[in-house]
C-alpha positions as CSV (number, residue, x, y, z in Angstrom):
1,M,7.7,-25.5,41.3
2,A,10.7,-24.6,43.4
3,Q,10.7,-25.7,47.0
4,S,10.6,-23.3,49.9
5,I,13.8,-22.7,51.9
6,E,12.3,-24.6,54.8
7,E,11.4,-27.6,52.6
8,I,14.9,-27.7,51.3
9,K,16.5,-27.4,54.7
10,A,14.4,-30.2,56.0
11,G,16.0,-32.5,53.4
12,L,19.5,-31.6,54.2
13,E,21.9,-33.3,56.5
14,S,23.3,-30.9,59.1
15,P,27.0,-30.4,59.1
16,T,28.8,-31.3,62.3
17,H,32.3,-30.0,61.8
18,K,34.7,-27.9,59.8
19,V,38.4,-28.2,59.2
20,V,40.6,-25.4,60.5
21,N,44.4,-25.6,59.9
22,G,44.1,-29.4,59.3
23,E,42.1,-29.9,62.6
24,Q,38.5,-31.0,62.8
25,V,36.5,-28.5,64.8
26,D,32.8,-28.9,65.9
27,L,30.4,-26.3,64.5
28,T,28.4,-24.0,66.8
29,A,24.6,-24.0,66.5
30,E,24.8,-20.6,64.7
31,E,27.4,-22.0,62.2
32,V,25.2,-25.0,61.5
33,E,22.2,-22.8,60.9
34,A,24.1,-20.4,58.7
35,T,25.6,-23.3,56.6
36,L,22.1,-24.8,56.2
37,N,20.7,-21.5,55.1
38,T,23.4,-21.0,52.6
39,W,23.0,-24.5,51.1
40,A,19.2,-24.1,51.0
41,E,19.4,-20.7,49.3
42,N,21.8,-22.0,46.7
43,E,19.5,-25.0,46.0
44,R,16.5,-22.7,45.7
45,D,18.3,-20.4,43.3
46,R,19.3,-23.5,41.2
47,Q,15.7,-24.7,41.1
48,L,14.4,-21.2,40.1
49,D,17.0,-21.0,37.4
50,E,16.0,-24.4,36.1
51,E,12.3,-23.4,36.0
52,A,13.1,-20.3,34.1
53,N,15.7,-21.7,31.7
54,G,15.4,-25.4,31.8
55,Y,13.6,-25.4,28.4
56,K,16.8,-24.2,26.8
57,V,18.7,-27.3,27.9
58,A,15.9,-29.6,26.9
59,R,15.7,-28.0,23.4
60,K,19.5,-28.2,23.0
61,Y,19.4,-32.0,23.4
62,A,16.2,-32.4,21.3
63,Y,17.5,-30.6,18.2
64,A,19.1,-32.6,15.5
65,S,22.8,-32.1,15.0
66,I,23.9,-29.1,12.9
67,Q,24.9,-31.5,10.1
68,D,21.5,-33.1,10.1
69,Q,19.8,-29.7,10.2
70,L,21.9,-28.6,7.2
71,D,21.0,-31.8,5.4
72,M,17.3,-31.2,6.1
73,Q,17.6,-27.6,4.7
74,Y,19.4,-28.8,1.6
75,W,16.8,-31.5,0.8
76,D,14.0,-29.1,1.7
77,N,15.3,-26.7,-1.0
78,V,15.7,-29.5,-3.5
79,N,12.4,-31.2,-2.9
80,G,10.3,-28.2,-1.8
81,T,9.5,-29.7,1.6
82,T,9.5,-28.2,5.1
83,T,11.2,-31.0,7.1
84,W,13.7,-28.6,8.8
85,K,11.0,-26.1,9.8
86,D,8.8,-28.9,11.0
87,H,11.6,-30.3,13.1
88,I,12.3,-26.9,14.7
89,A,8.6,-26.3,15.4
90,Q,8.2,-29.7,17.0
91,V,11.1,-29.2,19.3
92,K,9.8,-25.8,20.3
93,S,6.3,-27.1,20.9
94,D,7.6,-30.1,23.0
95,N,9.8,-27.7,25.1
96,P,7.9,-24.4,25.4
97,K,9.2,-21.3,27.1
98,P,7.6,-20.8,30.6
99,A,4.9,-18.2,30.6
């Protein structure tokens, strides 16, 4: 489950400066807070996206290569087996869509 903004901010290191025209300038308290909020919101968005779509990446790496899948389909047709369908079903059951 995605962390709250406050949890994420607690784990971040506060920025202390920025570079303006090649010169290091200290950040104000408001700039520090705004930067931390932006970083935390971006991290939360990334976590939410991973929760919603992470199964797609997991499936991508779990599927056999296209060449292997085509080979499975060929031999399934020749031998009357269901190796390819079984492979696809196994990957999908191991990496289900979130409810």
